[in-house]
C-alpha positions as CSV (number, residue, x, y, z in Angstrom):
1,M,17.0,72.0,6.0
2,R,14.0,70.7,4.0
3,R,11.5,68.6,5.9
4,A,10.5,65.3,4.4
5,G,6.8,65.3,3.8
6,A,4.5,62.3,3.6
7,R,5.0,62.1,-0.1
8,G,8.8,61.8,0.2
9,R,8.8,59.1,2.9
10,P,8.7,55.5,1.8
11,A,6.1,53.3,3.4
12,S,7.4,51.0,6.1
13,P,7.4,47.3,5.4
14,A,4.6,46.7,8.0
15,V,2.3,49.3,6.4
16,A,3.0,47.9,3.0
17,L,2.1,44.4,4.3
18,L,-1.1,45.6,5.8
19,T,-2.1,47.3,2.5
20,A,-1.4,44.1,0.6
21,L,-3.5,42.1,3.1
22,A,-6.4,44.5,2.8
23,A,-6.3,44.3,-1.0
24,A,-6.2,40.5,-0.8
25,A,-9.2,40.5,1.5
26,V,-11.2,42.5,-0.9
27,V,-10.4,40.1,-3.7
28,L,-11.3,37.1,-1.5
29,L,-14.6,38.6,-0.4
30,G,-15.5,39.4,-4.0
31,A,-14.7,35.9,-5.1
32,G,-16.8,34.5,-2.4
33,S,-19.8,36.6,-3.4
34,A,-19.5,35.5,-7.0
35,E,-19.4,31.7,-6.2
36,A,-23.2,31.3,-6.2
37,A,-26.1,33.4,-7.3
38,G,-28.6,31.5,-5.2
39,Y,-31.2,28.7,-5.5
40,R,-33.8,28.1,-8.2
41,Y,-37.1,27.2,-6.6
42,W,-40.8,28.0,-6.1
43,S,-41.5,30.5,-3.3
44,F,-44.8,30.9,-1.5
45,W,-46.6,34.2,-0.8
46,E,-49.7,35.6,1.0
47,G,-51.6,38.5,-0.3
48,Q,-51.9,41.4,2.2
49,G,-54.1,44.1,0.8
50,E,-52.4,45.3,-2.4
51,N,-49.0,43.8,-1.4
52,W,-47.4,40.4,-1.2
53,E,-45.8,39.0,2.0
54,Y,-43.5,36.1,2.1
55,A,-45.3,33.2,3.8
56,A,-44.2,32.2,7.2
57,Q,-45.6,28.7,6.9
58,G,-45.6,26.1,4.2
59,P,-48.7,25.6,2.0
60,S,-49.7,22.4,3.8
61,L,-49.8,24.1,7.2
62,L,-51.6,27.2,6.1
63,R,-55.4,26.9,5.9
64,P,-56.6,30.1,4.3
65,D,-60.0,31.7,4.8
66,D,-62.5,32.3,2.1
67,G,-61.4,35.4,0.1
68,T,-57.7,34.8,0.6
69,V,-55.1,35.4,-2.2
70,Q,-51.9,33.3,-2.4
71,G,-49.0,33.4,-4.8
72,F,-46.3,31.1,-6.1
73,R,-43.2,32.4,-7.9
74,F,-40.5,30.5,-9.7
75,A,-37.1,32.3,-9.6
76,V,-33.5,32.3,-8.6
77,S,-32.9,34.0,-5.2
78,E,-30.3,33.8,-2.4
79,D,-32.8,33.7,0.4
80,A,-36.2,35.0,1.6
81,S,-35.0,38.5,1.8
82,D,-34.4,38.9,-1.9
83,A,-37.0,36.4,-3.3
84,A,-38.9,37.6,-6.3
85,Q,-42.6,38.3,-5.8
86,P,-45.4,37.3,-8.1
87,R,-45.8,39.9,-10.8
88,R,-49.5,40.3,-10.4
89,A,-51.2,42.1,-7.6
90,P,-53.2,40.0,-5.1
91,D,-56.7,41.0,-6.3
92,F,-59.3,38.5,-5.0
93,G,-62.2,40.4,-6.6
94,S,-60.9,40.1,-10.1
95,I,-59.5,36.6,-9.8
96,C,-62.6,35.1,-8.3
97,A,-65.1,37.4,-10.0
98,G,-66.9,34.4,-11.6
99,A,-67.0,32.3,-8.5
100,P,-69.7,33.3,-6.1
101,A,-69.6,32.1,-2.5
102,R,-71.2,28.7,-1.7
103,D,-72.2,27.0,1.5
104,G,-69.7,24.2,2.4
105,A,-66.9,25.6,0.3
106,K,-64.3,28.4,0.4
107,R,-62.6,30.3,-2.4
108,V,-58.8,30.8,-2.6
109,A,-57.5,33.0,-5.4
110,L,-54.1,31.9,-6.7
111,V,-51.4,33.7,-8.6
112,I,-49.0,31.4,-10.3
113,D,-45.9,33.1,-11.8
114,F,-43.6,30.9,-13.7
115,G,-40.9,33.5,-13.7
116,T,-38.7,34.7,-16.6
117,G,-36.5,33.1,-19.1
118,A,-33.4,34.3,-17.3
119,H,-34.2,32.1,-14.4
120,A,-35.5,29.1,-16.3
121,P,-33.5,25.8,-16.4
122,D,-31.5,25.2,-19.6
123,G,-33.7,24.3,-22.5
124,E,-37.0,25.3,-20.9
125,E,-39.3,28.3,-21.5
126,P,-41.5,29.5,-18.7
127,P,-45.3,29.6,-19.3
128,A,-47.1,32.9,-19.0
129,P,-48.2,33.8,-15.5
130,R,-51.8,32.7,-14.7
131,T,-54.4,33.0,-12.0
132,A,-57.0,30.6,-10.8
133,C,-59.9,30.6,-8.3
134,A,-59.8,27.4,-6.3
135,R,-63.1,26.3,-4.7
136,V,-62.2,23.8,-1.9
137,A,-63.5,22.4,1.4
138,P,-63.6,24.8,4.4
139,D,-60.7,22.9,6.1
140,A,-58.5,22.7,2.9
141,S,-54.9,23.9,3.0
142,S,-53.2,26.1,0.5
143,A,-51.6,23.0,-0.9
144,D,-55.0,21.5,-1.5
145,A,-56.1,24.6,-3.3
146,L,-53.0,24.6,-5.5
147,A,-53.5,20.9,-6.4
148,S,-57.1,21.5,-7.4
149,V,-56.2,24.0,-10.2
150,A,-52.5,23.5,-11.2
151,K,-51.7,19.8,-11.7
152,P,-49.4,18.1,-12.5
153,L,-47.4,18.9,-9.5
154,R,-43.9,17.3,-9.0
155,Y,-42.1,16.6,-5.7
156,D,-38.7,15.3,-4.8
157,S,-37.8,12.6,-2.3
158,S,-37.7,15.0,0.6
159,A,-41.2,16.2,-0.2
160,M,-40.2,19.6,-1.7
161,L,-42.4,21.1,-4.3
162,C,-40.4,21.0,-7.6
163,A,-42.9,21.8,-10.3
164,I,-46.4,23.4,-10.8
165,S,-48.4,22.5,-13.9
166,G,-45.3,20.5,-15.0
167,Y,-42.9,23.4,-14.9
168,P,-40.0,23.0,-14.7
169,K,-39.6,19.6,-16.2
170,S,-36.4,18.9,-14.2
171,G,-34.5,20.2,-11.2
172,C,-35.6,21.0,-7.7
173,G,-34.3,23.8,-5.6
174,E,-30.8,23.4,-7.0
175,Q,-28.1,25.9,-6.3
176,V,-27.0,27.9,-9.4
177,S,-23.7,29.6,-9.9
178,G,-23.1,33.2,-11.0
179,D,-23.1,32.2,-14.6
180,G,-26.5,30.5,-14.3
181,S,-25.3,26.9,-14.3
182,A,-26.8,24.5,-11.9
183,E,-24.9,22.8,-9.1
184,P,-26.8,19.6,-8.4
185,S,-24.9,18.8,-5.2
186,A,-26.7,21.6,-3.3
187,S,-30.4,21.8,-2.7
188,A,-32.5,24.6,-1.2
189,P,-34.3,23.6,2.0
190,G,-38.0,24.4,1.8
191,Q,-40.6,25.6,4.2
192,D,-41.5,23.5,7.2
193,G,-44.4,21.2,6.6
194,G,-45.5,19.1,3.6
195,A,-48.4,20.0,1.3
196,G,-50.6,17.1,0.3
197,D,-52.0,17.2,-3.3
198,G,-54.5,14.5,-2.7
199,S,-52.2,11.8,-4.2
200,G,-50.0,11.1,-1.3
201,D,-47.3,13.5,-2.4
202,E,-46.2,16.4,-0.2
203,T,-44.4,19.6,-0.7
204,A,-42.1,21.8,1.3
205,A,-42.3,24.9,-0.9
206,G,-42.0,28.3,0.8
207,T,-39.1,29.9,2.5
208,G,-36.5,28.5,0.1
209,P,-32.9,28.5,1.3
210,D,-31.8,29.5,4.7
211,D,-30.8,33.1,5.0
212,G,-27.3,33.5,3.8
213,G,-27.2,30.0,2.3
214,G,-27.2,31.0,-1.3
215,G,-24.3,33.2,-2.4
216,G,-21.8,35.4,-0.6
217,P,-18.7,34.7,1.5
218,S,-19.0,32.0,4.2
219,A,-18.6,32.7,7.9
220,G,-15.3,30.9,7.9
221,L,-13.9,33.1,5.1
222,L,-15.0,36.2,6.9
223,V,-13.4,35.1,10.2
224,G,-10.2,34.2,8.4
225,V,-10.0,37.5,6.6
226,A,-10.6,39.4,9.9
227,A,-7.8,37.4,11.6
228,V,-5.3,38.1,8.9
229,L,-6.1,41.9,9.0
230,L,-5.8,41.9,12.8
231,L,-2.4,40.3,12.5
232,G,-1.3,42.8,10.0
233,L,-2.5,45.7,12.2
234,A,-0.6,44.2,15.2
235,A,2.6,44.1,13.0
236,V,2.1,47.8,12.2
237,V,1.7,48.7,15.9
238,Q,4.8,46.7,16.8
239,A,6.9,48.3,14.1
240,R,6.0,51.8,15.3
241,R,6.9,50.9,18.9
242,R,10.4,49.9,17.8
243,R,11.0,53.2,15.9
């Protein structure tokens, strides 16, 4: 008598169901990840030696010391963990080489990176990255330093920094889909604290969207998929018990 191997035995209905559910879960998760690429916004950085570190405070709350380097980068990113850094190293010596120290003032080196064309709003072309050495009062914030060298600045009604030196002309922290189109119904929350520019406006640039708030499957989708798979697994176990 010839034994029936695994290749010759048809799969049980329960196993077939579980396989189909697993395949559907993969499709659903992939679709959720493709729904949105992230948010288009200005992120705020602090120079740490030769590296950049994502700022933990907003530019209005941070009061840098003389010799500090700070950076702003315009890009599309899902959250702080994948935010694009300024593309120039935080080198205070070269940026403020022509600005000697003075009593009653401090120097803050700024790197302003307008990003790439791939992340620019439709119809706009990003300016070339630039640097500036801001000389401001000893108690000035990072926002004050930015306002002194990079006007015009633009803000939205919730005090989020939308544009530096007039770029971009429109939009403010909007969510963008995988094909690069904007979804104006969503807006990226900024970093805590406004940033005065001397004209009464304030900014909330910094952390960008909450972690996980840009793209990817939602928590509800993940829970639903997990529940479906567990039900399928239970059906397999029950079917085997009846055999």
